[in-house]
VOPAGU-2260 file (C-alpha; in pm, 1 decimal, decimal comma):
REM VOPAGU-2260
SITE   aa  ch    i         X         Y         Z
SITE  UNK   A    0    9655,9    7608,1    9495,3
SITE  UNK   A    1    9943,8    7525,0    9238,4
SITE  UNK   A    2   10236,8    7758,1    9365,5
SITE  UNK   A    3   10312,8    7985,5    8986,6
SITE  UNK   A    4   10664,8    8141,6    9057,0
SITE  UNK   A    5   10670,4    8316,8    8783,6
SITE  UNK   A    6   10921,2    8479,9    8859,4
SITE  UNK   A    7   11193,3    8274,0    8898,8
SITE  UNK   A    8   11103,2    8145,3    8557,9
SITE  UNK   A    9   11164,8    8458,7    8396,8
SITE  UNK   A   10   11421,7    8453,5    8140,4
SITE  UNK   A   11   11370,0    8086,1    8037,4
SITE  UNK   A   12   11292,8    7916,7    7717,5
SITE  UNK   A   13   10931,6    7778,4    7611,1
SITE  UNK   A   14   11026,4    7349,7    7679,6
SITE  UNK   A   15   10699,6    7044,1    7495,0
SITE  UNK   A   16   10811,2    6778,4    7793,0
SITE  UNK   A   17   10610,0    6704,0    7987,1
SITE  UNK   A   18   10869,8    6603,0    8204,7
SITE  UNK   A   19   11096,5    6897,1    8184,3
SITE  UNK   A   20   11205,9    7048,0    8513,4
SITE  UNK   A   21   11317,6    7415,7    8544,0
SITE  UNK   A   22   11639,5    7433,4    8695,0
SITE  UNK   A   23   11694,4    7769,6    8888,8
SITE  UNK   A   24   11989,3    7842,8    9053,2
SITE  UNK   A   25   12031,5    8012,2    9408,4
SITE  UNK   A   26   12363,4    8198,1    9478,4
SITE  UNK   A   27   12421,3    7983,7    9825,0
SITE  UNK   A   28   12492,7    8278,7   10097,1
SITE  UNK   A   29   12752,3    8323,4   10161,9
SITE  UNK   A   30   12839,8    8280,3   10575,8
SITE  UNK   A   31   13008,6    8633,8   10776,2
SITE  UNK   A   32   13347,7    8562,9   10917,2
SITE  UNK   A   33   13416,6    8625,4   11258,3
SITE  UNK   A   34   13455,4    8995,6   11371,6
SITE  UNK   A   35   13823,9    8839,6   11417,7
SITE  UNK   A   36   13900,1    8825,0   11025,4
SITE  UNK   A   37   13743,2    9029,4   10912,8
SITE  UNK   A   38   13972,3    9298,5   10739,0
SITE  UNK   A   39   13880,1    9650,8   10638,9
SITE  UNK   A   40   13955,1    9930,3   10494,0
SITE  UNK   A   41   13851,7   10261,9   10549,0
SITE  UNK   A   42   13932,7   10511,8   10286,2
SITE  UNK   A   43   13804,5   10857,6   10162,4
SITE  UNK   A   44   13658,1   10929,3    9841,9
SITE  UNK   A   45   13519,8   11178,7    9676,4
SITE  UNK   A   46   13549,8   11139,2    9329,2
SITE  UNK   A   47   13187,4   11100,7    9191,3
SITE  UNK   A   48   13050,6   11259,8    9410,8
SITE  UNK   A   49   12924,7   11622,2    9384,4
SITE  UNK   A   50   13246,6   11722,7    9553,2
SITE  UNK   A   51   13141,4   11593,9    9853,0
SITE  UNK   A   52   13348,9   11345,8   10086,3
SITE  UNK   A   53   13254,0   11021,1   10192,9
SITE  UNK   A   54   13406,2   10724,6   10434,6
SITE  UNK   A   55   13397,0   10419,7   10214,8
SITE  UNK   A   56   13495,1   10096,2   10447,9
SITE  UNK   A   57   13575,9    9743,0   10200,7
SITE  UNK   A   58   13640,1    9427,4   10266,0
SITE  UNK   A   59   13345,6    9322,4   10488,8
SITE  UNK   A   60   13266,1    8882,9   10371,4
SITE  UNK   A   61   12960,2    8773,8   10438,9
SITE  UNK   A   62   12573,3    8804,1   10415,5
SITE  UNK   A   63   12419,3    9120,7   10344,2
SITE  UNK   A   64   12215,0    9180,2   10639,1
SITE  UNK   A   65   12510,8    9142,4   10808,7
SITE  UNK   A   66   12700,3    9406,6   10664,1
SITE  UNK   A   67   12307,8    9675,1   10618,3
SITE  UNK   A   68   12317,2    9555,6   11040,7
SITE  UNK   A   69   12756,3    9719,4   11005,2
SITE  UNK   A   70   12637,4    9977,4   10807,1
SITE  UNK   A   71   12321,1   10136,4   11072,4
SITE  UNK   A   72   12563,1   10039,4   11291,9
SITE  UNK   A   73   12806,9   10318,8   11247,3
SITE  UNK   A   74   12548,6   10571,9   11039,9
SITE  UNK   A   75   12405,2   10605,0   11456,0
SITE  UNK   A   76   12698,5   10630,3   11592,4
SITE  UNK   A   77   12890,1   10921,3   11372,7
SITE  UNK   A   78   12441,8   11063,7   11331,8
SITE  UNK   A   79   12581,0   11088,1   10944,4
SITE  UNK   A   80   12395,5   10949,9   10673,5
SITE  UNK   A   81   12499,3   10718,4   10424,4
SITE  UNK   A   82   12387,8   10366,6   10260,1
SITE  UNK   A   83   12556,0    9959,7   10131,7
SITE  UNK   A   84   12635,7    9865,3    9820,0
SITE  UNK   A   85   12763,1    9639,6    9605,2
SITE  UNK   A   86   12907,4    9481,1    9942,3
SITE  UNK   A   87   13048,2    9833,8   10020,1
SITE  UNK   A   88   12933,4   10008,9   10350,0
SITE  UNK   A   89   12937,3   10445,1   10267,5
SITE  UNK   A   90   12926,4   10651,1   10547,5
SITE  UNK   A   91   12901,5   11044,7   10456,9
SITE  UNK   A   92   13135,9   11285,2   10567,1
SITE  UNK   A   93   13505,9   11216,9   10689,8
SITE  UNK   A   94   13486,6   11032,6   10905,4
SITE  UNK   A   95   13786,2   10811,3   10855,9
SITE  UNK   A   96   13974,0   10834,8   11236,1
SITE  UNK   A   97   13639,3   10852,0   11394,3
SITE  UNK   A   98   13474,3   10474,0   11155,8
SITE  UNK   A   99   13790,4   10272,9   11246,5
SITE  UNK   A  100   13829,9   10351,2   11616,8
SITE  UNK   A  101   13409,2   10274,8   11640,8
SITE  UNK   A  102   13538,6    9927,7   11436,3
SITE  UNK   A  103   13887,8    9826,9   11679,0
SITE  UNK   A  104   13607,3    9887,6   11961,1
SITE  UNK   A  105   13332,3    9663,7   11819,5
SITE  UNK   A  106   13596,6    9406,3   11770,9
SITE  UNK   A  107   13704,6    9452,5   11406,0
SITE  UNK   A  108   14091,0    9402,4   11490,2
SITE  UNK   A  109   14239,5    9465,1   11113,8
SITE  UNK   A  110   14097,9    9705,9   11078,4
SITE  UNK   A  111   14286,0    9982,4   10890,4
């Protein structure tokens, strides 16, 4: 049975050349840096959140799955919700000091 990969070809132009091969470029997965080399920045933000305070963790270099695992661990330790969007980890509430302490205990030494 032929593999129908039409979703990978969305946005491609039709070709009448019988030898034409579709070139789908997939971005390589970013390699996650070791914990000691991660330069994480923790900040508080209130903008565009309806007046609610959130703690942002930025600067993570690595795969999305590793960032999601870190986010799940931090949210669990703080006992609150949050999300991971656009390479940023969002923790609901003002937990800046707690998040910095947790990250340093976990081995992220370059955290501010």
